[in-house]
N, C-alpha and C positions, 0 to 999 in steps of 0.2 A: 438722229430721230429722223423717221420718215413723215414727210408731212404730206397731206394729200392736199392735190392739189386742180385747182375747179377750173376747167375750159369747155365754156359756156358759150355757145352764138345764137344769139335769139334774133330770127328774123320776123319780128312782130309789132304790129303801130300798140302806140299809146293806150289804146279802144279796148283790146283785146284783153283777156285775162290772161297774166305768167304764171307759169306754172313755179314753184319752189326747185331748187335745184340745191343736190346735196354734197356737200364738202366732209370727205372720207366716209366713214359708216355715219348713218342713221339715227337720230337718237334714240337712248333707248324705250320701250314700250311705257307708254306712263302706268302707274300704279297709284291705287286713289289716296294711299295713307302713305304718313311716316310711324316709325314707330319707337317705345321708350320700354327695355327690357334688363335685366339684371344678367350680368355675366361675370364669368373672370376672362380678368383681361389681367396675365402675367403673374399669377397669384394674388391680384387684390381682387378684394369683391367693388366691381364695380358697375357702375350703369350706361347704358350704352344708346344712344341716340344715333335713328338712321331713317333713309330714306333710297331711293332709287339712285342718288350718286354718292351717297358719302356717309361717314361713319364715326360717330364722336363716342367717346371714351372718357366718363368720369369718374374719379376715385372723390368720393366724398371726403372719406376718413383723412387724407391725406392732403390735409390743408383748401379739402374744396378743387381740386384740381382736377383740370382739362386736362388730361393725359395724355390722347391721342387724336389726332385726323386722319380718317384713310379716306381719299379722291382717288378714284380709277385704279385703284391697286397701287397707289403711292401714300405714306406713310410721310407725313412733314414733322411732326415732332422730337424731340429728344426724349429718350426714356433712359433713366440712368442704370445700366446693369448691375452695376455696385447694388443700388437698394429695388430692386424688382421683387414685387411681392411684399415688401416689407413695410411694416410702420413702426415709428421709432417716437414715443411720447416727446415732445417740448422740451428743447433746454435751450438754455441762456447760450451755454460755451460752445456750440458745435451747429455746424448747417447742413439740414439731410437734403441734400438735391437730389429731391428726384425726377426731376425734368419736370415736362407738361408747359404746361399754362397756368398763373394763377393771377393774384392781386397781391399788389405790396403796397407800401406806404414811401412817402418823400416828405419833407426830407430826410434821408439817412444818414447815422452818425450816433456817434454815442455822448456827444460836446454836452448836453441837457434835456430834458423832457419834450421840445419839441424837436425832440430829432430820433427817428428811428432806428435802433440799436439793430432791427433783424437778427440774424441767425435764425434758427428753429422756435421760434416764439409762438403762442399761440393763433398768429394770425396765419402764419406761416405754414403751420404744422399740424396745427388743433384738429378735430374732428370739426368737420360742418356736417349740420343736417343735409336732409336730402326732401324735396318732395315733387310730386309730377303736377305741375298746373294746366298743362293739356297734351292730347294724343291725336292724332286721326290725321288732320289736313295740319293742323300745326302742332311741333312735339317740341313742349316747352319745359326745362325741369330749375327747381330755385333750389341752390346751395345757399347755405347761412352760416355764418361764423360763432364760435364761443362769441361772447361778450369779454374786451380786452382791457383788465384795470391799468394796464402799462399805459398805453395809449389814449384809452376812452372811446373806442373806436370798436363798431360790428359793422362786418361787411354783408349784405345778401346781392347775392347775383344769381343773375337767370341767364339762361343758353338756353336760344330754343334755333330749330330750323323749320322750314314748311315742305310738304310734300312735293313742292314740283320744283325745286332748285337747289344747288347746293351753297347757298348762301346760309352762311350760320351769323345771327344774331347775339347780341350781349347786351345786359344792363344788370350795371352795378350800383349799389347803395350804400353809401360808406352814412353811420346816425353816430353821431354824439349822443353816450352812455350814462354820463355823468351828470354829476352839477353842474360844471362849470362851459366857459366858452373853450373851445381848442379849436385850432387851424393843422388842416393836414391836406394833403394830394396824394390820391390813389393813383397806383401803375398797374394797367394790363401790361403783363412780363409773357411774353412766348418766348420757349425754348426751341430753335429750329436746328433738326441735326442736321451738321456740317462733314459727318464721316464721308466717306467715297463710298458711292453705293455698293462698288464694287467688289472694296476691302474694308471692313471698321476698324480697319488699325491705321488706315492713313486719311489724311485731309482731299474732302472732296477738292477737284482743283477747279471748280468753275462754281463756284455757291456766290450770290451779288445779293446784295441790298441795295434800293435804291428811295431818294426822297425828293420831291423838289425843295431844294436849298431855298433861302429865305432871301429875297436881293437887297433889303432892307436887315439884314441881319446885326443882330446887337454883339456876333462874334465878329472876329479880327478876318479869321478864315467862311466866315459864311457857316461854320460849324466850332467847336469845342473839343481838344483831346483833354478827356476829363483826370484820364487817369494810362499810364503806358510811353512810348515817346512817343513825341511832338513831331516828329517825321517819321509818316507811314506812307510808301506811294500804294499802297491799297488801298487808300481814301482818297478821294479827290470831288472835284467841283468841275463836271462837263462845262462846255461851252453851250452846253443846253440850257446849263439852270440846274442840272441834278445831282446830287451828291449823291456817288455812287462809290459802294464801299466792298471790295472783293475779300470775302474773307480769308485769312492764315493766321497760324494758330499760335496767337501769343496773346497772352491779356490784355485788350485795351476797351475804353471806352471813348463815346463819341456821341455830343451834344449838339442837337437842333433846335432851333426856333424857327422850324418849318411852322408854315401856317397854311398850307395847302391843305390836308384832308386826308392824305393817304398817304401810305409807304407801301413799296413793293419788297417781296422778299422770290429771287429766281434762281432754281438750282438747275444751272446749263446743262449738267449732267446728265440730267433725266427729262427735262424740256417740262417741267412742271411749275407754278408759280401761286404765290400767296398775294393778293392783296387785303391788308387793315385799314380801314377808313375808321376815320373819326372826325370829330367836331371841333374845330379854332375857335374859340371864346379870343376874340380882339380886347373885350374890353375889361378882360381878367388877367391876373398874375399868373404867373406858371416856376413851379418852382427852380431858381437858377437861371429863370427865361428860355428853360428848354419843355420844349412840348414832346418831342423825341427823344429818345437815346436808345443808342446801338452799342452790345458789349458782345465782344468776339473772347472765347474762353478759348484760353490756353495757357501755357509758361508766361509766369509773372516778370517782369525785368528789374531789380531793384539793386541797391549799395550795399554789399555785406557790410562786417563790418573794420574792415581793411578797405573800404571807399572805394572798391571794386563794381563795377556791374556783374550781375549774374543772373544768371534766370531759374524762378523756382517753381517746379511742379506740385503736386499733391504728394501725401505722404508716399503713396503708395505706386508713384511714377508719373509717367505724363498723364494731365490730363486730359478729359474727355472731348470730343470735338461738338460743339454747339455757338451757337451764334443770339444773340436778346436780342428779341426788338421789343420796346419799350416804350407804349403810349402813356402819357403823365396827363393828368385832368388839373383842370384849374386848383390853385389854392383854395378851400372851402374854409373861409372863416364860421363856426356852427356852434349855435345856442342850446345850451341843454336839452335832446330829446330832438331835435333839425337835423338834418339829413340831406345832402346833393348826392348826383350822380354821373355815372359815366356810363354813355353809350359808345359801342362800336360795330361794325362788321366785316365779316371775313369772306372773302372771294374767292378758292381755288379755283383754277384755271391752266390751260397748257400754254407755251412760253415757245419762242423760236428761238433762233440762235443769238438773236440782238432783241434790247430793249429799248423802248424810246419813248414812250408814256404811257397814262393810264388814264382812262374815260369812266363817267357811270357805266360803262357798257362792256368794258372788258381794257384789257391790255393790247397796245399797238408795237407787233416786232418790226412788222414791214410799215411803213405811212403810206396810207391811201394815195393813189395815182389815176389820173386820167386824163386819157387822150383820147381827139377825135381822129378816128380814121378815116381811110377815101372813101370807102364805099360808108360812109353816114353813120354807121355806129359808133359806141366810144367803148373803148377797154379798159375797164379798171381793174388794179394791181395791187394790191396788200396783204397783210398776214397779221390774223388778229388771234388775240385769244377771250374769248367770251362768258361771261360769267352767267348768261342763263341760256336755255335752248328754245328759239327757235327759228326767226328768220331776219337775213339782212335786207334789207329795204334801202334804195337809191333813192335819195332827193333831189330831184333837179328844180334848178332855177335859171330864168335867163339873167342877160345882163342889167337888167332894172331890179332884180328881184323879187319878182313874180314869179310864185311858185307855177310849174307844168305839169306835175304829176311825179309818182311813183313806182317803182320799179322792184318789185321782188327779184334778189337774184340768188341767194341761195339759204338752205337749210344749215340749221349749226348747232354746237352744242359744247358745252363747257370741257368736254373728256376729249376733244378732238382739235388742234389748230384748225382754224380757218385761214386755208391759203385763199387767198383767191386770184384768179385769172381769166377775166370773162369780158367778152363782146355783147354790147347791146344796144339795142334798136332803143334809143331814147325817146320822151316825147318830146317835140317841137324842136326849138334850138339852142340848147342849155350852153350856159357861162358856166355853170356851178354843179356841184354833185357834192353830198352831204349823203353821208353811209351812215343808216341807222341799225340801232338792234332791237326786232321787236318779237316779245318771248309769245308763247304757243298760248296765250289769252288774249291776244293781240297789242298788248299792254308797249309802249314807245319808251327806253330806255335806255335814249339818248342815241349822240353819235361816236363815231367811231374815227372821224375823220371828215373835212369839211376844205375842199378844194376850188381852185378853179381848173377849166377844162382847157389843155394844151392841145398845140397841133404836132409836139417833140414827140419825139422817136424812143418807145423804154427801152429802145438798148440800149 
């Protein structure tokens, strides 16, 4: 992927205004509104939320699924061609995996009434009602499930975008519709397309998932292999503490008790990424202690009747290429009529050849570096995927931590990787610099890195 490198030399004092500098193409011309409209999507009657950045496609009839997310021409979610445009009524004997993103229950199983048997039941496959809550500067829809007599649950899910960013906001309410107390966890299940962009018949060779592993994990390896081979070189905890999962085409499930509140899905072949954010509640219990579950789809490794290992696919051959990212809520003990909620946010952006970290402002591909040059300027270097359109602002501090001032470094937008290579004349004699993202309205979304300024060469 071509990155657009910013090489800017500013010879100005801190008292003069600083002109914003562009990285790649300038951000799209602002449009005043987002919109919601009925569309036909691959044969389904669908509802589409869109703004200048993003298009979301929901299919209410098929379990209230968010079927697709398109950002800058990239499609994130898996849509099963086997069921495209179809609706099959719920049945306990089969699972109709349409793809997309949906809400499930935990714990799963068929042991007793306190476990969700799954398959294509009312919650997974029933027709959800649809309602528009707002449109204009903010577009929000509501999807409500039928009441499920088996689990005693009704889901209400809202999905919202604003006119000025690609951020997606989700709110799910789980209500007890019975006359007795029940306990469940709800789960946001997102199926990402892991087929090779060059050929849908092959696996994407460079598809990754990252999440900070819990340094005080309850699991032996800081993650737990719930299903599949225990030894899988595709999964590991890096030296920096990130759990890294390289997609391979085999059925496997990984449980993590991460407390960081985010996960990253990175397509290295196309250099697109999605960050999913959630709130971890340290005072509540999670099902099996897992806040996050990853499922890699593929053939299942099982023992046959003769005690020999064998790989199994579906009845029609090779299983499809997708990976699930699953965010779990804490267990909710609900009295009759009570409800609990799960709030999550998605941030689509661009990625570089490496993934280092994520902040509230964006993702870090190459960490920020800053060096003094002989001419008194400071050279800033780094590579970032941002969540909002706006400017990168350098905040300078002296050796005692006192602020010396700020300088605008670059115009950025989420559809382009921000590759920074700039020389600037800083205010005063700073010892430290922090790089912030400020959106078009002037709101500070936090830092993409804070470091000491050195005199070492960047070579």
